[in-house]
Structures are given as C-alpha cells and as structure tokens.
VOKOLMI-307147 format. One line per field, with one value per residue (C-alpha): x, y, z; residue in three letters. Coordinates in steps of 0.001 Angstrom, whole numbers, plus 500000, padded with zeros to 6 digits. Layout:
<sites>
X <- [X_...] $
Y <- [Y_...] $
Z <- [Z_...] $
mimar <- [ALA_...] $
</sites>
This chain:
<sites>
X <- [894638_891321_890101_887105_886285_884117_882715_880576_882180_879182_875480_876309_876866_878760_880776_882513_884710_887241_889134_891957_893723_895632_894686_890981_888810_885620_883693_880693_879287_876312_875561_872697_872241_871123_871881_872000_871965_875355_876209_873054_873450_877122_877738_874756_876308_879693_878063_876147_879130_881217_878521_877779_881411_881954_884749_885844_887381_890526_890737_891065_894463_893601_890858_890309_888403_887333_888995_887197_886690_883152_880963_882660_880293_880428_884242_884499_882050_883958_887410_886491_885059_888011_890532_888586_888751_892442_893300_891287_892404_896002_895475_896653_894136_894617_893148_891542_890108_886730_888373_890762_887967_885806_888745_889418_885782_885638_888994_888635_888768_892384_891537_890764_893234_891642_892631_889987_888878_886848_884893_882496_880063_881439_878664_879324_880087_883155_884269_886573_888621_891618_892934_894126_895979_894178_895818_894152_897408_896857_898079_898774_897034_893288_892189_889235_888259_885120_883097_883952_887699_887701_885637_887979_891123_889687_892140_890815_889561_889064_886548_884474_883103_881576_878580_879898_880900_877722_877884_881560_880662_877804_879852_882756_880420_881862_879781_878060_878996_882317_880502_880253_877455_876713_880000_878831_880302_882858_881894_882768_883995_886727_887411_888159_890227_892363_892869_894053_897359_897650_900712_900238_900730_903173_900600_896933_894792_893433_890347_890896_888859_890478_888765_887493_884027_880967_879798_881463_881629_878939_880530_877475_877195_880648_882635_886230_888525_891611] $
Y <- [222916_221274_218413_216238_215696_212853_212308_209317_208849_209657_210373_213202_212213_214905_215684_218824_220142_222805_224860_227066_229156_232427_232910_232548_229724_228253_225557_223591_221215_219006_217555_215638_214146_210673_208451_205458_204994_206616_203999_204834_208569_209518_208868_211093_213885_213402_213640_216740_218714_217753_218931_222123_223025_222163_219847_216749_213817_214142_217759_216801_217000_214900_213101_213917_211555_211641_208599_208853_208122_207267_204268_201173_200921_204629_204681_201706_203294_206646_205046_202487_205240_207547_204766_203724_207255_207562_204264_204871_208558_208069_210771_210882_210147_212281_211533_214026_213055_213905_215350_217682_218891_219782_221551_223553_224779_225698_227379_229252_232662_233759_235698_232544_231897_228841_225157_222763_219241_217507_214610_212349_209881_206391_204454_201887_204800_205665_208786_209409_212462_214663_217913_220868_224138_227475_227256_223891_221981_218483_217866_214155_211407_210736_208191_206513_207739_208185_211265_210861_210704_213616_215728_214983_215900_218891_221839_225283_227569_224615_224813_221673_220505_217314_215172_214256_217885_218792_215667_216386_219995_218943_216231_218665_221404_224029_226676_225313_228558_226797_224058_224361_221817_222758_221056_217520_216120_217148_219915_219003_222537_222041_218471_219940_222876_220615_218262_221113_221500_218040_215993_213120_209899_207259_204496_204301_205941_203619_204146_205601_203098_203598_200494_197086_196846_196291_193402_190042_187065_184511_181474_179143_176837_177611_174767_174654_173732_171720] $
Z <- [171294_170775_173022_173798_177464_178794_182251_183375_186758_189014_188424_185948_182367_180384_177282_176094_173365_174457_171883_173167_170491_170691_174361_173662_174915_173327_175254_174104_176704_177469_180913_182502_185981_184951_187893_185465_181749_180980_178268_176324_176519_176431_172702_171786_173945_172264_168823_170008_171267_168263_165837_167774_167902_164227_165256_163391_165271_163292_164402_168049_169738_172814_174641_178335_180691_184379_185924_189269_192041_191111_190311_188916_185999_185144_185195_182848_180435_180273_180112_177417_175168_175726_175089_171952_170527_171426_169693_166555_166216_167428_169992_173662_176407_179490_182895_185309_188713_190161_193209_191372_189061_192072_193741_190556_190509_194167_194201_190880_192573_193001_196191_198117_200951_202570_202084_200728_201626_198835_200202_198275_199747_199008_200878_203564_205964_203843_202005_199086_199904_199088_200524_198453_198997_198304_194875_194176_194513_196045_199588_199477_197551_197320_199932_201620_205119_207263_208102_211787_211183_208746_211071_214026_212104_210109_210212_211106_208285_205933_203077_202342_199047_197707_198480_201956_202867_204796_206924_207822_208711_210963_212701_213302_214426_212079_210396_207229_205418_204855_202779_199022_198731_195109_194016_194568_191379_188722_186384_182767_182188_184755_183653_180185_181440_183670_180773_178556_180435_182014_181037_178658_180681_179487_180073_179358_182072_184732_186905_190351_192342_195832_197179_195914_194338_196476_194345_194991_192619_193457_194978_195147_192188_190825_189340_190657_187790_188503] $
mimar <- [MET_LYS_LEU_LEU_ALA_ILE_ASP_THR_ALA_LEU_SER_SER_CYS_ALA_ALA_ALA_VAL_LEU_ASN_PHE_GLU_ASN_GLY_GLU_GLU_THR_LEU_VAL_ALA_GLN_SER_GLU_ASP_LEU_GLY_ARG_GLY_HIS_ALA_GLU_ARG_ILE_MET_SER_MET_VAL_SER_GLY_VAL_MET_ALA_GLU_SER_SER_THR_THR_PHE_ASN_GLY_LEU_ASP_ARG_ILE_VAL_VAL_ASN_VAL_GLY_PRO_GLY_SER_PHE_THR_GLY_LEU_ARG_ILE_GLY_LEU_SER_ILE_ALA_ARG_GLY_PHE_GLY_LEU_VAL_LEU_GLY_LYS_PRO_VAL_VAL_PRO_VAL_THR_THR_LEU_THR_ALA_ILE_ALA_ALA_GLU_VAL_LEU_VAL_HIS_PRO_ALA_ASN_ASP_ARG_PRO_LEU_LEU_VAL_ALA_LEU_ASP_ALA_ARG_ARG_ASP_GLU_VAL_TYR_CYS_GLN_SER_PHE_THR_PRO_GLN_ALA_THR_PRO_LEU_GLY_GLU_ALA_LYS_VAL_SER_THR_VAL_LYS_ASP_LEU_ALA_HIS_ASP_LEU_PRO_ASP_ASN_THR_LEU_LEU_ALA_GLY_SER_ALA_ALA_LEU_ALA_ILE_ALA_LYS_THR_SER_GLY_ILE_ASP_THR_GLU_ALA_VAL_ARG_SER_GLU_ALA_ALA_HIS_ALA_ASN_ILE_GLU_PHE_VAL_ALA_ARG_LEU_GLY_LEU_ASN_ALA_PRO_VAL_PRO_GLN_LYS_ALA_PRO_MET_PRO_LEU_TYR_LEU_ARG_PRO_PRO_ASP_ALA_LYS_PRO_GLN_GLU_LYS_GLY_ARG_VAL_ILE_ARG_GLN] $
</sites>
C-alpha cells in the first residue's frame, strides 16, 4: 500500500508519502508551521515528498486528508487538493480527523492505561474536543465545548492533549504532568498511518467543521432578488 497524505487543517502545512509493503514501513514527510499561506506551499510539499520517495502519482493506492476540525480556509484547501487527485487518478480519498491523529500520537505507547481528552482551541471561548480510550478508540463523537465545562466534568486519571489542554488542566486544578502540550496539532506521520488502514468511505470526505463559520455574509448593500 502506498499513499499520499495531506494536512492543511491548522497552522501546520504538511504532506507525506507512506509506503507499507511486506510488513515494512517507509515514510517521507515535509511539515512547516505556517499559520497562513497553505495554498501557496502545499503543492510544493507534495511534489517534494513524491520526488524524494521516488513515487509516481499513478503508483499511489489512496489519498489521505485531514478533514478537521481546523480552520475553514485550511480545510477547504486540503480537501480540494485531495479530491482533485482522487478524481484525476481514480483513487479513493480517505478522511482522518485532527483529533484522532493527535490521540494516535499521544497514545502510541502500548503500556499506557489512561484515557485521553484531546482539546483544541476553537476561539470564542470554545473548544473542539473528543475523548479516547487508552487504546485510542473514540469515546463518542467530536464536539464543541468550553474549557470550564470540560474541566468540571474531567474524569480522574485523564491525559490531556491539544492546544486547549493546558487551560483545562489549570482550570480543573490537576497536575500539568498529565498534559501533552507538544501535541497541539496533527502530526502528518500519524495522519498517514491512520489513513493506511482506514476504510474507504462511500461518499466523498467532508470537512469536520463542528460549528458555523465566524465570518458572516455582509448584509449591507445586498440586493434582494425577487
């Protein structure tokens, strides 16, 4: 199995080629924390990892893309590129979420016996979050909450990861040693690995927005058509 993984969901812009054959894995990846400018950079990264891994586009078996949650613009960029490749190449496009990729990275050690809450700062005093078992199995769906509510309902012995993890720990009064603050965004390595075994969806992947966009259409000056 050989795949191309793409991630433009948050500030990180990343691409990777993962080749898994005969039980052996080869990964070539590029990643930059850009903040903005993903559209101008991502195709160069794709070209770079394809060339470095000596992979042709026709040699790919699937395209993997991070579908969020994340920024509205970033998600549209990644999904449009992934869908374009899938359409042109006739290859399946497989979604992976930011939250599950972070969970896979934090819970990579088999000896872990603690559940995990992944929480990302969504602004407006809100948090994107999802809970996982020690084996990285999701406990319920991803949702929007607040730091206060999550801190109040935090089960004992829970690990925290994501950009909102430290705020939750401080609000709940738990030891910050339970916080994996380095896992603030999805690692393209784990996006690719999750995409390797993920089932192919029956429909085209959709962005995981979780809430309406911050920007609202401008009403002033609009012409109402009858």
